[in-house]
C-alpha positions in Angstrom: -202.9 -21.5 76.1 -201.4 -18.2 74.7 -197.8 -17.9 75.7 -197.3 -15.1 78.3 -195.7 -11.9 77.2 -193.0 -10.9 79.6 -191.4 -7.5 79.6 -187.7 -7.5 80.6 -186.5 -4.0 81.7 -182.7 -3.9 81.3 -182.1 -1.7 84.3 -179.3 0.8 83.9 -178.3 0.6 80.2 -174.6 1.1 81.0 -174.5 -1.7 83.5 -174.6 -5.5 82.9 -178.4 -5.4 82.5 -178.5 -5.2 78.7 -176.0 -8.1 78.4 -177.8 -10.5 80.7 -181.1 -9.6 79.2 -179.9 -10.3 75.6 -178.3 -13.6 76.8 -181.5 -14.8 78.3 -183.8 -13.7 75.5 -181.5 -15.3 72.9 -181.7 -18.6 74.8 -185.4 -18.5 75.1 -186.1 -17.3 71.5 -188.2 -19.8 69.5 -189.8 -21.4 72.6 -193.6 -21.4 72.5 -194.2 -21.2 76.3 -193.3 -17.5 76.5 -192.6 -14.3 74.6 -189.9 -12.1 76.1 -189.5 -8.5 75.1 -186.6 -6.3 76.1 -187.7 -2.8 77.2 -184.9 -0.4 76.3 -183.5 1.7 73.5 -182.9 -0.4 70.4 -179.3 0.9 70.3 -178.7 -0.3 73.9 -179.6 -3.8 72.9 -177.6 -3.7 69.7 -174.5 -2.7 71.7 -175.1 -5.5 74.1 -175.6 -8.1 71.3 -172.4 -6.9 69.6 -170.4 -7.1 72.9 -171.6 -10.7 73.4 -171.2 -11.7 69.8 -174.7 -13.2 69.6 -176.0 -14.5 66.3 -179.4 -12.9 66.7 -181.6 -10.3 64.9 -183.1 -7.4 66.8 -186.6 -6.4 66.0 -188.2 -3.2 67.2 -191.9 -3.5 68.2 -194.5 -1.0 69.3 -197.4 -3.3 70.0 -197.3 -5.8 72.9 -199.5 -8.2 71.0 -197.0 -8.7 68.2 -196.3 -12.4 67.8 -192.9 -13.7 68.6 -190.7 -13.9 65.4 -189.0 -17.2 66.3 -185.6 -18.5 67.0 -182.6 -16.1 67.1 -184.9 -13.0 67.1 -185.0 -10.6 70.1 -187.9 -8.3 70.3 -187.3 -4.8 71.7 -189.9 -2.3 72.8 -187.9 0.8 71.9 -188.4 3.4 74.6 -186.7 6.2 72.6 -184.8 7.9 75.4 -181.1 7.6 74.4 -181.4 7.2 70.6 -178.1 6.3 69.1 -176.1 8.5 71.5 -175.2 6.0 74.3 -173.5 6.9 77.5 -170.2 5.2 78.3 -170.2 1.7 79.9 -170.0 1.6 83.7 -170.3 5.3 84.4 -173.0 6.9 86.5 -175.1 9.0 84.0 -178.3 10.9 84.4 -179.5 10.0 80.9 -178.9 6.3 81.7 -180.9 6.8 84.9 -183.8 8.3 82.9 -183.7 5.4 80.5 -184.0 3.0 83.4 -186.9 4.9 84.9 -188.7 5.1 81.6 -188.4 1.4 80.9 -189.9 0.6 84.3 -192.8 3.0 83.6 -193.5 1.6 80.2 -193.4 -2.0 81.4 -195.5 -1.3 84.5 -198.2 0.5 82.5 -198.4 -2.4 80.1 -198.8 -4.8 83.0 -201.4 -2.7 84.6 -203.3 -2.5 81.3 -203.1 -6.3 81.1 -201.2 -6.1 77.8 -198.4 -8.4 79.3 -198.3 -11.1 81.9 -195.6 -9.5 84.0 -192.2 -7.8 84.2 -188.7 -9.1 84.9 -186.4 -6.3 86.1 -182.7 -5.9 85.6 -180.5 -4.0 88.1 -180.7 -0.2 88.3 -178.1 2.3 89.7 -179.8 4.4 92.3 -177.4 7.3 92.0 -178.1 7.5 88.2 -181.8 7.4 88.9 -181.5 10.2 91.4 -179.3 12.2 88.9 -182.2 11.9 86.4 -184.4 13.8 88.8 -186.3 10.9 90.2 -187.0 11.0 93.9 -187.6 7.2 94.2 -185.3 5.3 96.5 -185.4 2.3 94.2 -187.5 -0.2 92.2 -189.9 -1.1 95.0 -190.9 2.5 95.7 -191.3 3.3 92.0 -193.4 0.2 91.4 -195.6 1.1 94.4 -196.3 4.6 93.1 -197.0 3.4 89.6 -199.5 0.7 90.8 -201.0 2.7 93.6 -199.8 0.2 96.3 -198.3 1.3 99.6 -197.6 -2.1 101.2 -195.2 -4.5 99.5 -193.3 -7.6 100.6 -190.2 -9.3 99.2 -190.4 -13.0 98.5 -187.1 -14.7 97.7 -187.5 -17.8 95.5 -184.9 -20.7 95.5 -185.7 -23.2 92.8 -182.5 -25.3 93.2 -183.6 -27.1 96.3 -182.8 -30.6 97.4 -186.1 -32.0 96.2 -187.1 -32.1 92.5 -189.9 -29.8 91.4 -189.9 -28.1 94.8 -189.1 -24.4 95.4 -188.6 -22.6 98.6 -190.1 -19.1 99.1 -188.6 -16.9 101.8 -190.3 -13.9 103.4 -189.1 -11.2 105.7 -190.7 -9.8 108.8 -188.4 -6.8 108.7 -186.1 -5.6 105.9 -183.9 -2.6 105.5 -183.1 -1.4 109.1 -180.4 -2.1 111.6 -180.6 -5.4 113.5 -181.3 -3.5 116.7 -184.3 -1.7 115.2 -185.5 -5.0 113.5 -185.6 -6.7 116.9 -187.4 -3.7 118.4 -189.9 -3.8 115.6 -191.1 -7.3 116.4 -194.5 -7.7 118.2 -197.2 -10.3 118.3 -199.4 -8.2 116.0 -196.7 -7.5 113.4 -195.6 -11.1 113.4 -199.2 -12.3 112.9 -199.6 -9.8 110.0 -196.3 -11.0 108.4 -197.3 -14.7 108.8 -200.8 -14.1 107.3 -199.3 -12.1 104.4 -196.7 -14.7 103.6 -199.2 -17.5 103.8 -201.6 -15.7 101.4 -198.8 -15.0 99.0 -197.9 -18.6 98.8 -201.5 -19.4 97.8 -201.6 -16.6 95.2 -198.3 -17.8 93.7 -199.5 -21.3 93.2 -199.2 -23.3 96.5 -202.7 -24.6 97.2 -202.1 -25.7 100.8 -199.0 -23.8 102.0 -196.7 -25.2 104.7 -195.1 -22.1 106.3 -192.3 -22.1 108.9 -191.4 -19.2 111.2 -187.7 -18.8 111.8 -186.6 -18.2 115.4 -184.7 -15.0 116.3 -182.3 -16.2 118.9 -179.6 -19.0 118.9 -181.2 -22.4 119.4 -184.6 -20.6 119.4 -183.8 -19.0 122.7 -183.4 -22.2 124.7 -186.5 -21.5 126.7 -185.4 -18.0 127.6 -181.8 -18.7 128.3 -180.6 -16.9 125.1 -183.5 -14.4 124.7 -187.2 -14.4 125.3 -188.6 -13.1 121.9 -189.6 -16.7 121.0 -191.6 -17.0 124.2 -193.2 -13.6 124.3 -193.7 -12.8 120.6 -193.1 -15.5 118.1 -194.7 -18.5 119.7 -197.9 -16.6 120.7 -198.1 -15.3 117.1 -197.8 -18.8 115.6 -200.4 -20.2 118.0 -202.8 -17.4 117.0 -202.6 -18.2 113.3 -202.7 -21.9 113.9 -205.9 -21.4 115.8 -207.3 -19.6 112.8 -206.7 -22.6 110.6 -203.3 -21.9 108.9 -200.6 -24.6 108.6 -197.7 -22.8 110.3 -194.8 -24.3 112.3 -192.4 -22.6 114.6 -190.5 -20.8 115.8 -187.8 -23.1 114.5 -184.1 -22.3 115.1 -182.6 -20.5 112.1 -179.7 -22.8 111.8 -182.0 -25.7 110.8 -185.2 -24.2 109.4 -183.7 -23.3 106.0 -182.2 -26.7 105.6 -185.6 -28.2 106.4 -187.3 -25.9 103.9 -184.7 -26.8 101.2 -185.3 -30.4 101.9 -189.0 -30.1 101.1 -190.6 -29.9 104.5 -191.9 -26.3 104.0 -193.0 -24.3 101.1 -192.2 -21.0 102.7 -190.2 -19.6 105.6 -190.7 -16.3 107.4 -187.3 -14.8 108.2 -187.1 -12.4 111.1 -184.6 -9.9 109.6 -182.9 -9.1 106.3 -179.7 -11.0 106.5 -181.2 -14.1 108.2 -183.0 -15.0 105.0 -180.5 -13.5 102.5 -177.5 -15.3 103.8 -179.2 -18.7 103.9 -180.6 -18.4 100.3 -177.6 -16.8 98.6 -175.1 -19.1 100.2 -177.1 -22.1 99.0 -177.7 -20.8 95.5 -176.5 -17.2 94.7 -177.3 -17.3 91.0 -180.6 -19.1 91.4 -182.1 -16.9 94.2 -184.4 -14.3 92.7 -186.8 -11.7 94.2 -190.5 -11.4 93.7 -192.4 -8.2 94.8 -195.5 -9.4 96.6 -198.4 -7.0 97.1 -198.3 -5.5 93.6 -201.3 -6.1 91.4 -198.8 -7.2 88.7 -196.2 -10.0 88.5 -192.7 -8.7 89.0 -189.6 -10.9 89.4 -186.2 -9.5 89.6 -182.5 -10.3 89.8 -181.1 -9.6 93.2 -177.7 -8.2 92.3 -176.4 -4.8 91.2 -175.3 -3.2 87.9 -171.6 -4.5 88.1 -170.3 -1.4 86.4 -166.8 -2.8 86.8 -167.4 -5.5 84.2 -170.1 -3.9 82.1 -169.5 -4.0 78.4 -167.0 -6.8 78.5 -169.4 -9.6 77.6 -168.5 -11.7 80.7 -171.5 -11.0 83.0 -173.1 -14.1 84.4 -176.8 -14.3 83.3 -177.7 -17.0 85.8 -179.8 -14.8 88.1 -181.6 -13.2 85.2 -182.3 -16.6 83.7 -183.8 -17.7 87.0 -185.9 -14.6 87.3 -187.2 -15.1 83.8 -187.9 -18.8 84.4 -189.8 -17.9 87.6 -191.9 -15.4 85.8 -192.9 -18.0 83.3 -193.9 -20.3 86.1 -195.9 -17.6 87.9 -197.6 -16.2 84.8 -200.7 -18.5 85.1 -201.5 -16.9 88.5 -201.5 -13.3 87.4 -205.3 -12.9 87.4 -205.5 -13.9 91.1 -202.6 -11.7 92.0 -204.2 -8.7 90.3 -207.6 -9.4 92.0 -206.0 -9.6 95.4 -203.7 -6.6 95.3 -205.3 -4.1 93.0 -206.1 -1.0 95.1 -209.8 -0.9 95.8 
C-alpha cells in the first residue's frame, strides 16, 4: 500500500509550531508507513531546525507526489509568504497570521483534491490571524468554509488507555458556551442527533461495531431526580430512542465513572454533555496524548489541542508530545479517508 502523504501545517510561524513539527518529522523520516510534509516557508523550518540543533536536511518540494527522500530529510512545501524576512519569535504579527492562514488553505486544497491523505495542524494565534485581515474565528471555521461544510464536531482521541491497542474517542453535545447555556441547549432531539453523529463517526474512523456511552449531566446521574431531572426527561429518553433504532448505546452513566470505564476498554466512545466535562477527563489522564479530530469535514484533520506558547517559542524546549500523537493518529486514520470523504462531502 502507498504510504499516506500527510501535510503538517505549522500554525503560527513564531510560536512553537515549527519546532514541534520539525521534531516529529525528523523522528518519522525514513519510515515507509507515511510521508510527512511541513507546510510553511522554508526559512521558518530552517530557523526551527537550527534552534533545535537537528541533524537533518530540508528539501523544498512543489509536488505532493514527490517521493520521500529518506532518513534525516524533512520535506517542506514552501508557501512563499514570509521569504527570508521572518517576524520575531513570540510576538503577535500580521504577516505571521497570514502565513498560518495560507498554510491551512494550501493543505486543505491538497486534501480536497485528494493529493494528500490528510492534514495535521499546529497551533495558530487567533489575534495574529485577525490582524492579517482574516475574519475566521479559528481553525474550525476556516476549514468549514474551505470545504463547504457548515456542521462539524470535535472528537478527542486518547490513545494511552489502560487497555493495549484500545483508544477512547470523546464527543461533545455542546461546546463553546457557558455552562448555563449548555444545559439549556439540551433536548431529546439534540441529544439524539449528537448520539447518532458520534456513533456514525466511530464507524467512519474505523470502529466496525461501536460501543458508545452517554455521560450523565448531574452528580450521580441525578439520583432519580434528587439532584436534577435532565437524565430522566432528556438523556434517558434519547438513549432509549437510539437503542430502539438498533445502535449500541449505554447511559446516561455518571460522569465520575464513565470516563474510567471508557479508558478501561468498556466503550469505544463517550458523548460528553459539555465542554469541560470531556476536556478535564481526557487531559488529566493524558494531556500530551490527547488530540483533536474534526469530524464532519470531507477530509482527515487531526490537531494538537494546545496553543502557540509564545513564551517559550524559539528556545528549543517545546514538548512535541501532542504533535507526535496527532501525527500518529493521522497515520492510523488515513486508511479510512475515502469513507470520510464520501460521508461528509457536500452534496
